VEXDREN-2710 file (C-alpha; in Angstrom, 1 decimal):
% VEXDREN-2710
k/r/px/py/pz
1/UNK/96.0/168.4/75.7
2/UNK/98.2/169.7/78.4
3/UNK/101.2/167.8/79.7
4/UNK/99.4/167.3/83.1
5/UNK/96.3/165.8/81.4
6/UNK/98.5/163.5/79.3
7/UNK/100.3/162.4/82.4
8/UNK/97.0/161.6/84.2
9/UNK/95.8/159.6/81.2
10/UNK/99.0/157.6/81.0
11/UNK/98.8/156.9/84.7
12/UNK/95.1/156.0/84.5
13/UNK/95.4/153.8/81.4
14/UNK/97.1/150.8/83.2
15/UNK/94.4/150.9/85.9
16/UNK/91.7/150.8/83.2
17/UNK/93.3/148.0/81.4
18/UNK/93.8/146.1/84.7
19/UNK/90.1/146.8/85.6
20/UNK/88.9/145.4/82.3
21/UNK/91.1/142.3/82.6
22/UNK/90.0/141.8/86.2
23/UNK/86.3/142.1/85.1
24/UNK/86.8/139.5/82.4
25/UNK/88.2/137.1/85.1
26/UNK/85.4/137.9/87.5
27/UNK/82.7/137.6/84.8
28/UNK/83.9/134.3/83.4
29/UNK/81.6/131.4/84.1
30/UNK/81.3/127.8/83.0
31/UNK/80.0/127.2/79.5
32/UNK/76.3/126.3/79.3
33/UNK/75.3/122.9/77.8
34/UNK/72.3/121.7/75.9
35/UNK/69.3/120.3/77.7
36/UNK/69.9/116.8/76.2
37/UNK/68.8/113.9/78.4
38/UNK/70.9/110.7/78.5
39/UNK/68.9/107.5/78.2
40/UNK/71.6/104.8/78.4
41/UNK/70.1/103.4/81.6
42/UNK/73.1/104.3/83.9
43/UNK/73.1/106.5/87.0
44/UNK/76.1/108.9/87.0
45/UNK/77.8/109.8/90.3
46/UNK/80.7/112.2/90.5
47/UNK/83.7/112.2/92.8
48/UNK/87.4/113.0/93.1
49/UNK/90.3/110.8/94.0
50/UNK/93.9/111.3/95.3
51/UNK/93.3/113.5/98.3
52/UNK/95.8/114.1/101.1
53/UNK/94.8/115.1/104.7
54/UNK/96.6/115.7/108.0
55/UNK/97.3/112.0/108.1
56/UNK/100.1/112.7/105.7
57/UNK/101.0/116.1/104.1
58/UNK/97.5/117.6/103.6
59/UNK/96.3/120.7/105.2
60/UNK/92.9/119.5/106.4
61/UNK/91.2/116.6/108.2
62/UNK/89.0/114.0/106.5
63/UNK/86.0/115.9/107.8
64/UNK/87.3/119.0/106.1
65/UNK/87.7/117.1/102.9
66/UNK/84.2/115.7/103.1
67/UNK/82.7/119.2/103.8
68/UNK/84.6/120.6/100.8
69/UNK/83.3/117.7/98.6
70/UNK/79.8/118.4/99.7
71/UNK/80.2/122.1/98.9
72/UNK/81.5/121.1/95.4
73/UNK/78.4/118.9/95.0
74/UNK/80.2/115.6/94.8
75/UNK/78.9/112.2/95.6
76/UNK/82.1/110.6/96.7
77/UNK/85.7/111.4/97.6
78/UNK/88.7/109.0/97.8
79/UNK/91.4/110.0/100.3
80/UNK/94.9/108.6/99.6
81/UNK/97.4/109.7/102.3
82/UNK/101.0/108.8/101.7
83/UNK/101.8/105.2/102.9
84/UNK/98.9/105.5/105.4
85/UNK/95.5/104.0/106.0
86/UNK/95.1/105.9/109.3
87/UNK/91.8/107.4/108.1
88/UNK/90.2/104.1/107.5
89/UNK/87.9/104.3/110.7
90/UNK/86.4/107.5/109.2
91/UNK/85.3/105.8/106.0
92/UNK/81.7/106.0/105.0
93/UNK/79.0/108.6/105.0
94/UNK/79.8/111.3/107.6
95/UNK/78.0/114.4/108.6
96/UNK/78.6/116.1/105.2
97/UNK/76.6/113.3/103.5
98/UNK/79.4/112.5/101.0
99/UNK/80.7/109.0/100.7
100/UNK/84.3/109.0/101.9
101/UNK/86.5/106.1/100.7
102/UNK/89.9/105.8/102.3
103/UNK/92.8/104.3/100.3
104/UNK/96.5/105.2/100.2
105/UNK/99.3/106.4/98.0
106/UNK/102.2/103.9/98.2
107/UNK/105.7/105.0/97.4
108/UNK/107.8/102.5/95.4
109/UNK/111.1/102.5/93.6
110/UNK/109.2/102.8/90.3
111/UNK/107.0/105.7/91.5
112/UNK/103.7/106.0/93.4
113/UNK/100.7/103.7/93.3
114/UNK/97.2/104.7/94.4
115/UNK/95.4/101.9/96.1
116/UNK/91.7/101.8/96.9
117/UNK/89.4/99.2/98.5
118/UNK/91.9/97.5/100.7
119/UNK/92.0/96.7/104.5
120/UNK/94.8/98.0/106.6
121/UNK/97.5/95.2/106.4
122/UNK/99.6/93.9/109.2
123/UNK/102.8/94.7/107.4
124/UNK/104.3/97.6/105.4
125/UNK/104.6/97.6/101.7
126/UNK/108.2/96.9/100.6
127/UNK/108.8/99.7/98.2
128/UNK/109.2/97.3/95.3
129/UNK/106.6/97.7/92.6
130/UNK/106.1/94.0/91.9
131/UNK/105.8/93.2/95.6
132/UNK/103.2/96.0/96.0
133/UNK/101.1/94.8/93.1
134/UNK/101.2/91.3/94.5
135/UNK/100.2/92.5/97.9
136/UNK/97.4/94.6/96.6
137/UNK/96.1/91.7/94.6
138/UNK/96.1/89.6/97.7
139/UNK/94.3/92.4/99.6
140/UNK/91.7/92.9/96.9
141/UNK/92.8/96.4/96.2
142/UNK/92.3/98.5/93.1
143/UNK/95.5/100.1/91.8
144/UNK/96.4/103.1/89.6
145/UNK/99.8/104.6/88.8
146/UNK/99.9/108.1/90.2
147/UNK/101.1/111.3/88.4
148/UNK/102.8/109.2/85.7
149/UNK/104.3/112.1/83.8
150/UNK/105.1/114.4/86.7
151/UNK/107.7/117.2/85.9
152/UNK/109.4/116.1/89.1
153/UNK/111.6/113.1/88.3
154/UNK/111.2/111.5/91.7
155/UNK/107.4/111.5/91.3
156/UNK/107.4/110.2/87.7
157/UNK/106.2/106.7/87.1
158/UNK/108.8/104.4/85.6
159/UNK/107.2/101.0/86.1
160/UNK/105.6/100.8/82.7
161/UNK/106.6/97.2/82.1
162/UNK/105.3/96.0/85.5
163/UNK/102.7/93.2/85.0
164/UNK/99.3/93.2/86.5
165/UNK/95.8/94.7/86.1
166/UNK/96.7/98.2/87.3
167/UNK/95.2/101.5/85.9
168/UNK/96.6/104.9/85.3
169/UNK/95.9/108.5/86.5
170/UNK/96.0/110.3/83.2
171/UNK/95.0/113.7/84.7
172/UNK/96.8/114.9/87.9
173/UNK/96.3/118.3/89.3
174/UNK/99.8/118.5/90.8
175/UNK/101.5/117.5/87.5
176/UNK/99.4/120.1/85.6
177/UNK/100.4/122.9/88.0
178/UNK/104.1/121.9/88.2
179/UNK/104.3/121.9/84.4
180/UNK/102.7/125.3/84.2
181/UNK/105.8/127.0/85.7
182/UNK/106.1/129.8/88.2
183/UNK/105.1/132.6/85.8
184/UNK/101.7/130.9/85.2
185/UNK/101.4/130.1/88.9
186/UNK/101.9/133.8/89.7
187/UNK/99.2/134.7/87.3
188/UNK/96.9/132.1/88.7
189/UNK/97.6/133.4/92.2
190/UNK/96.6/136.9/91.1
191/UNK/93.4/135.7/89.5
192/UNK/92.5/133.2/92.2
193/UNK/90.8/135.7/94.6
194/UNK/88.7/137.0/91.6
195/UNK/87.6/133.6/90.2
196/UNK/89.2/130.4/91.5
197/UNK/87.7/128.2/88.8
198/UNK/89.1/130.3/85.9
199/UNK/92.4/130.7/87.7
200/UNK/93.0/127.0/88.0
201/UNK/91.6/126.1/84.6
202/UNK/94.1/128.4/82.9
203/UNK/96.9/126.3/84.3
204/UNK/95.7/123.1/82.6
205/UNK/97.0/121.6/79.4
206/UNK/96.4/118.4/77.5
207/UNK/97.7/115.6/79.8
208/UNK/101.1/114.2/78.7
209/UNK/100.0/110.9/80.1
210/UNK/97.4/110.3/77.3
211/UNK/100.1/108.9/74.9
212/UNK/101.4/106.6/77.6
213/UNK/97.9/105.4/78.3
214/UNK/97.5/104.5/74.6
215/UNK/100.7/102.6/74.7
216/UNK/99.5/100.6/77.7
217/UNK/96.1/100.0/76.1
218/UNK/97.8/98.3/73.2
219/UNK/98.8/95.6/75.7
220/UNK/95.9/95.2/78.0
221/UNK/92.8/96.7/79.6
222/UNK/93.8/99.9/81.5
223/UNK/91.2/101.9/83.4
224/UNK/91.9/105.6/83.7
225/UNK/91.0/108.2/86.3
226/UNK/91.6/111.8/87.1
227/UNK/93.5/112.6/90.3
228/UNK/93.1/115.9/92.1
229/UNK/96.2/115.4/94.2
230/UNK/94.8/118.0/96.5
231/UNK/96.6/119.0/99.7
232/UNK/94.5/121.9/100.9
233/UNK/97.4/124.3/100.5
234/UNK/100.1/125.2/98.0
235/UNK/103.1/124.0/99.9
236/UNK/106.5/125.7/99.6
237/UNK/105.1/128.9/98.3
238/UNK/104.6/132.5/99.7
239/UNK/100.9/131.6/100.1
240/UNK/101.5/128.4/102.2
241/UNK/99.9/130.1/105.3
242/UNK/96.6/130.1/103.3
243/UNK/94.6/127.2/101.9
244/UNK/95.6/128.0/98.3
245/UNK/94.2/126.4/96.4
246/UNK/91.5/125.1/98.8
247/UNK/90.1/121.6/98.6
248/UNK/86.8/122.9/97.4
249/UNK/88.4/124.9/94.6
250/UNK/90.4/121.9/93.4
251/UNK/87.4/119.6/93.7
252/UNK/85.4/121.8/91.3
253/UNK/87.9/121.6/88.5
254/UNK/87.8/117.9/87.3
255/UNK/85.9/114.9/88.4
256/UNK/85.5/111.2/87.8
257/UNK/82.0/110.4/86.5
258/UNK/81.1/106.8/87.4
259/UNK/78.3/104.9/85.7
260/UNK/76.3/102.7/88.0
261/UNK/73.5/100.4/87.3
262/UNK/71.4/101.7/90.2
263/UNK/71.5/104.8/92.5
264/UNK/73.6/105.0/95.6
265/UNK/71.8/103.5/98.5
266/UNK/73.3/105.2/101.5
267/UNK/74.8/101.9/102.6
268/UNK/78.5/102.8/102.7
269/UNK/80.1/99.3/102.1
270/UNK/77.7/98.5/99.2
271/UNK/78.1/101.9/97.6
272/UNK/81.9/101.8/98.0
273/UNK/82.0/98.4/96.4
274/UNK/79.8/99.6/93.5
275/UNK/81.9/102.7/92.8
276/UNK/85.3/100.9/93.0
277/UNK/84.0/98.0/90.8
278/UNK/83.0/100.6/88.1
279/UNK/86.3/102.4/88.4
280/UNK/88.3/99.2/88.1
281/UNK/86.2/98.1/85.1
282/UNK/86.7/101.5/83.4
283/UNK/83.0/102.2/83.5
284/UNK/83.7/105.9/84.0
285/UNK/84.9/109.0/82.2
286/UNK/86.8/112.1/83.2
287/UNK/85.1/115.5/83.0
288/UNK/86.4/119.0/83.6
289/UNK/83.2/120.2/85.3
290/UNK/84.5/123.7/86.0
291/UNK/84.7/124.3/82.2
292/UNK/81.1/123.0/81.6
293/UNK/78.7/120.7/83.4
294/UNK/79.9/117.2/82.5
295/UNK/77.3/115.0/84.1
296/UNK/75.4/114.0/81.0
297/UNK/77.9/112.5/78.6
298/UNK/77.7/109.1/77.0
299/UNK/79.8/106.8/74.8
300/UNK/78.1/103.7/73.5
301/UNK/78.6/100.8/71.1
302/UNK/75.6/99.1/69.5
303/UNK/75.2/96.0/67.3
304/UNK/72.3/93.7/66.7
305/UNK/70.2/95.0/69.5
306/UNK/73.1/94.8/72.0
307/UNK/74.6/97.8/73.8
308/UNK/77.9/98.4/75.5
309/UNK/79.5/101.3/77.3
310/UNK/82.9/102.4/78.5
311/UNK/84.9/99.6/80.1
312/UNK/83.0/96.9/78.2
313/UNK/84.4/94.4/75.7
314/UNK/82.6/93.0/72.7
315/UNK/83.7/90.5/70.1
316/UNK/84.8/91.8/66.7
317/UNK/83.0/90.7/63.6
318/UNK/80.0/92.5/62.2
319/UNK/80.1/96.3/62.0
320/UNK/79.6/98.2/65.3
321/UNK/77.9/101.6/65.6
322/UNK/79.7/103.9/68.1
323/UNK/77.9/107.0/69.5
324/UNK/79.2/109.7/71.7
325/UNK/77.3/112.8/72.9
326/UNK/75.0/114.1/75.6
327/UNK/74.6/117.5/77.0
328/UNK/77.3/119.4/75.1
329/UNK/78.5/123.0/75.0
330/UNK/78.2/125.0/71.8
331/UNK/81.1/124.3/69.6
332/UNK/82.1/121.0/71.3
333/UNK/84.1/118.7/69.0
334/UNK/84.2/115.0/69.6
335/UNK/87.2/112.9/68.4
336/UNK/87.1/109.2/68.2
337/UNK/90.4/107.4/68.7
338/UNK/91.2/103.8/67.6
339/UNK/94.4/102.3/69.2
340/UNK/95.5/105.9/70.0
341/UNK/95.0/107.3/66.5
342/UNK/92.3/109.8/65.7
343/UNK/89.9/108.2/63.1
344/UNK/87.0/110.7/62.9
345/UNK/85.8/114.0/64.4
346/UNK/82.4/115.5/64.7
347/UNK/81.1/118.9/65.7
348/UNK/78.4/117.9/68.2
349/UNK/77.2/114.3/68.7
350/UNK/79.3/111.6/67.0
351/UNK/78.1/108.5/65.2
352/UNK/80.6/106.2/63.5
353/UNK/80.3/102.8/61.9
354/UNK/83.4/100.8/62.6
355/UNK/84.5/97.4/61.3
356/UNK/88.0/97.0/62.5
357/UNK/88.9/95.5/66.0
358/UNK/90.6/97.9/68.3
359/UNK/90.5/100.0/71.5
360/UNK/88.1/102.9/71.0
361/UNK/87.9/106.0/73.1
362/UNK/86.8/109.6/72.7
363/UNK/87.8/113.0/73.7
364/UNK/85.7/116.1/73.7
365/UNK/87.2/119.6/73.2
366/UNK/85.6/123.0/73.4
367/UNK/87.0/126.1/71.6
368/UNK/89.7/128.1/73.3
369/UNK/90.9/125.3/75.6
370/UNK/93.9/123.0/75.1
371/UNK/92.9/120.3/77.6
372/UNK/90.0/118.0/76.8
373/UNK/86.7/118.7/78.5
374/UNK/85.8/115.0/78.4
375/UNK/88.1/111.9/78.2
376/UNK/86.3/108.6/78.1
377/UNK/87.5/105.2/79.1
378/UNK/87.6/102.8/76.1
379/UNK/85.2/100.4/74.6
380/UNK/87.2/97.3/73.5
381/UNK/86.3/95.6/70.2
382/UNK/88.5/92.5/70.2
383/UNK/89.1/89.2/68.5
384/UNK/89.1/86.2/70.7
385/UNK/92.9/85.6/70.4
386/UNK/93.4/89.3/71.3
387/UNK/91.2/89.0/74.4
388/UNK/93.2/86.0/75.5
389/UNK/96.5/87.7/74.9
390/UNK/95.4/90.8/76.9
391/UNK/94.1/88.6/79.8
392/UNK/97.6/87.0/80.0
393/UNK/99.2/90.4/79.9
394/UNK/97.2/91.5/83.0
395/UNK/98.2/88.5/85.0
396/UNK/100.9/88.7/87.7
397/UNK/103.8/86.3/87.1
398/UNK/104.1/83.1/89.2
399/UNK/106.9/83.2/91.7
400/UNK/110.2/81.7/90.8
401/UNK/110.6/78.1/92.0
402/UNK/113.9/76.3/92.3
403/UNK/115.3/73.5/94.4
404/UNK/118.3/74.1/96.6
405/UNK/121.5/72.8/95.1
406/UNK/123.3/73.2/98.5
407/UNK/122.2/73.9/102.1
408/UNK/124.0/76.8/103.8
409/UNK/122.3/76.3/107.2
410/UNK/119.7/73.8/108.3
411/UNK/119.2/75.8/111.5
412/UNK/120.1/73.1/114.0
413/UNK/122.2/73.4/117.1
414/UNK/125.3/74.3/115.0
415/UNK/123.8/77.2/113.2
416/UNK/126.1/79.9/111.9
417/UNK/123.4/82.5/112.6
418/UNK/123.1/84.8/115.7
419/UNK/120.2/86.8/117.0
420/UNK/120.7/90.6/117.2
421/UNK/118.2/93.3/118.2
422/UNK/118.3/96.9/119.3
423/UNK/117.8/97.7/123.0
424/UNK/114.2/98.8/122.4
425/UNK/113.1/95.5/120.9
426/UNK/112.5/92.2/122.6
427/UNK/113.8/89.2/120.8
428/UNK/113.6/85.7/122.4
429/UNK/116.7/83.6/123.0
430/UNK/117.7/80.9/122.2
431/UNK/116.5/81.3/118.6
432/UNK/116.6/77.6/117.6
433/UNK/113.2/75.9/117.9
434/UNK/114.0/72.2/118.2
435/UNK/110.5/71.1/116.9
436/UNK/109.5/74.1/114.9
437/UNK/110.4/73.0/111.4
438/UNK/107.9/71.9/108.7
439/UNK/108.7/68.2/109.3
440/UNK/109.1/68.4/113.0
441/UNK/112.8/69.1/112.8
442/UNK/114.6/72.1/114.2
443/UNK/114.1/75.6/112.7
444/UNK/115.2/79.2/113.4
445/UNK/112.8/81.5/115.0
446/UNK/112.6/85.3/115.2
447/UNK/110.2/85.8/118.2
448/UNK/110.0/89.6/118.6
449/UNK/108.2/92.6/119.9
450/UNK/109.4/95.6/117.9
451/UNK/110.2/98.7/119.9
452/UNK/108.9/102.2/119.3
453/UNK/111.2/104.6/117.5
454/UNK/112.9/107.2/119.8
455/UNK/115.9/109.5/119.7
456/UNK/118.0/106.8/121.3
457/UNK/116.6/104.1/119.0
458/UNK/115.4/105.6/115.8
459/UNK/115.3/102.2/113.9
460/UNK/114.1/99.3/116.1
461/UNK/114.9/95.9/114.7
462/UNK/115.2/92.2/115.4
463/UNK/117.4/90.0/113.2
464/UNK/119.1/86.7/112.6
465/UNK/122.4/87.1/110.8
466/UNK/125.3/84.9/109.7
467/UNK/128.5/86.9/109.4
468/UNK/130.5/84.1/107.9
469/UNK/132.3/85.0/104.6
470/UNK/131.0/83.0/101.7
471/UNK/131.8/82.5/98.0
472/UNK/128.4/82.1/96.2
473/UNK/129.8/82.7/92.7
474/UNK/127.8/80.8/90.1
475/UNK/124.7/80.6/92.3
476/UNK/121.5/82.3/91.2
477/UNK/119.7/82.9/94.5
478/UNK/118.6/81.8/97.9
479/UNK/116.1/79.1/98.8
480/UNK/114.5/78.8/102.3
481/UNK/111.3/77.8/104.0
482/UNK/109.3/80.3/106.1
483/UNK/106.2/80.4/108.3
484/UNK/104.8/83.0/110.8
485/UNK/102.0/83.4/113.3
486/UNK/100.5/86.2/111.2
487/UNK/101.1/87.9/107.8
488/UNK/104.3/90.0/107.9
489/UNK/107.0/91.3/105.7
490/UNK/110.7/91.0/106.6
491/UNK/114.0/91.8/104.8
492/UNK/116.5/89.4/103.4
493/UNK/119.9/91.1/103.2
494/UNK/123.0/89.8/101.4
495/UNK/126.0/91.9/102.2
496/UNK/129.2/92.0/100.1
497/UNK/132.4/93.8/100.6
498/UNK/132.6/97.4/99.4
499/UNK/135.5/99.5/100.7
500/UNK/133.8/102.7/99.5
501/UNK/131.1/102.4/102.2
502/UNK/131.6/103.7/105.8
503/UNK/131.2/100.1/107.1
504/UNK/133.2/98.4/104.4
505/UNK/130.1/96.4/103.3
506/UNK/127.1/97.0/101.2
507/UNK/123.6/95.6/101.9
508/UNK/121.6/94.2/99.0
509/UNK/118.1/93.4/100.1
510/UNK/114.6/92.2/99.1
511/UNK/111.3/91.8/101.0
512/UNK/109.6/88.5/101.7
513/UNK/106.0/88.1/102.8
514/UNK/105.0/85.4/105.3
515/UNK/101.9/83.5/106.2
516/UNK/100.8/81.0/108.8
517/UNK/101.6/78.1/106.5
518/UNK/105.0/76.8/105.6
519/UNK/106.1/77.7/102.1
520/UNK/109.4/77.6/100.2
521/UNK/110.7/80.9/99.0
522/UNK/113.0/81.2/96.0
523/UNK/114.7/84.6/96.0
524/UNK/116.8/85.3/92.9
525/UNK/119.9/87.5/93.6
526/UNK/118.6/89.6/90.7
527/UNK/115.7/90.8/92.8
528/UNK/118.1/92.3/95.4
529/UNK/118.7/96.0/95.3
530/UNK/120.9/98.5/97.1
531/UNK/120.1/102.0/98.2
532/UNK/123.6/102.8/99.5
533/UNK/124.8/106.1/98.1
534/UNK/128.3/104.6/97.8
535/UNK/127.1/101.6/95.9
536/UNK/129.5/100.0/93.4
537/UNK/126.5/98.8/91.4
538/UNK/127.1/95.1/91.6
539/UNK/126.5/92.4/94.1
540/UNK/129.8/90.4/94.3
541/UNK/128.7/86.9/94.9
542/UNK/132.3/85.7/95.3
543/UNK/132.8/88.1/98.3
544/UNK/129.8/87.7/100.5
545/UNK/130.2/89.0/104.1
546/UNK/126.8/88.3/105.6
547/UNK/123.3/87.0/105.2
548/UNK/120.7/88.6/107.4
549/UNK/117.0/88.1/108.1
550/UNK/115.7/91.4/109.4
551/UNK/112.4/92.7/110.9
552/UNK/112.3/96.5/111.3
553/UNK/109.8/99.4/111.2
554/UNK/110.2/99.5/107.4
555/UNK/108.7/96.0/107.3
556/UNK/106.0/96.1/110.1
557/UNK/104.6/98.8/112.3
558/UNK/106.3/99.7/115.6
559/UNK/105.1/97.6/118.5
560/UNK/104.3/94.6/116.3
561/UNK/104.7/91.3/118.2
562/UNK/105.0/88.0/116.4
563/UNK/107.1/85.0/115.4
564/UNK/108.7/84.1/112.1
565/UNK/110.2/80.6/111.6
566/UNK/112.9/79.9/109.0
567/UNK/114.3/76.6/107.9
568/UNK/116.8/75.1/105.5
569/UNK/118.6/78.1/104.0
570/UNK/120.1/77.0/100.7
571/UNK/121.3/78.3/97.3
572/UNK/120.4/77.3/93.8
END
């Protein structure tokens, strides 16, 4: 062979190898499944959750999202823009025929919470995880911890010990792709034009959050969902000018399959309520539909003629027969977990006789893929004492209650407080209401109309502040009475001296929610936090510089007009 011929072959060989590899990507298609029918009596509907639109940092409108969901053959989609329910008026069945549910993703100090099924409140969430869980409980919302094991520390969930009946997003698209690294992302970008499903699937690994989920399940019921975390574009990349990956491409990867007792009716409020009730109960499973059709899977418990499915609880006692299967790909392997530990595995359908109480869930894997094709929600087989313990673990704690040991200000004519507002905000003076107290006595009043942010006034506010130095050493917190003409949140600030800050003081704060009935608030100093970058880390109760009640655009929306009454500020 001549040198020229050899050179040509050497130059052609990489092209041939590249062509073969490209063809393998192009030719890849989802695995086929058996024709098995599922006869458990439930209707399965599929959808995706955790979607961002132009109401926050997404690349498309709610209409774009609905159209993409229809193209991906979904039944529902749950939009969760950051700290926004602006899309709420577009909820329901639109032109695309897909049920659009509008929730929100709420940023907290402990991480982010997804919230579904709530009305738009008249206040802003405070950023404190416990406050947010209480607010969502009051609003009737369904709550899930978002991207709990994100590679980004500022997105990772840290509120594992928070009480309440919240669930967890065990699969998150953003976390999967961040964990993959830039080398894998580059490979995915090269494969994406050839086969978007295969490109995105190759970035996925077994979710790190599964072990965290099992830890939570040891304490209480915890429903799990998959979150697409779709934005309609890969932000901060060389491909940001293109919708990479598109909503539709992301929606095709993994879905939530919800088990309903009857088909969707086309009545948006009723269908939304049915889907959210099933998700909250855990009557659902996660399926990677791009890998293989996942719409005919089942996981059941049977005993003495009774039948239970995912999300259900049955009493321990006589043996229980657990079954998992459905329309499976060739080579599918089902693993049964009890309390987070694998107890048995089957190639194809699984049947197991169990006698021990525990939390049972299954995963289905297919050859050649690290991430599970199916992750079920659990079936709970529990003793009565264990059911009672779990119910208590899911309850929110009662508020702290204490009587004032001393009154700092009764809010009469000699009040140490003063009203202060920025120039864009209207605050009524005088602020003492002579007959506004709970017993007809005097009370302080913040009667305000909050301004709109502008260059001159970026942070509109109204406040009552006492700038009198105080020694509160040995005290545990504040006690005061509060009422308002509507439901709001406002800030309570306690400022101590800190020479390291530019102003020489440091603000420690907490949020308080009001209602139109008088109530006594007990606010432990331990609930106060500081976000000052120059914080000294400790509230010095012996060197208090000010106590301030503050309404700003972090507590209520700009333009809010209302009245908040305060009375008998004390300490305990």
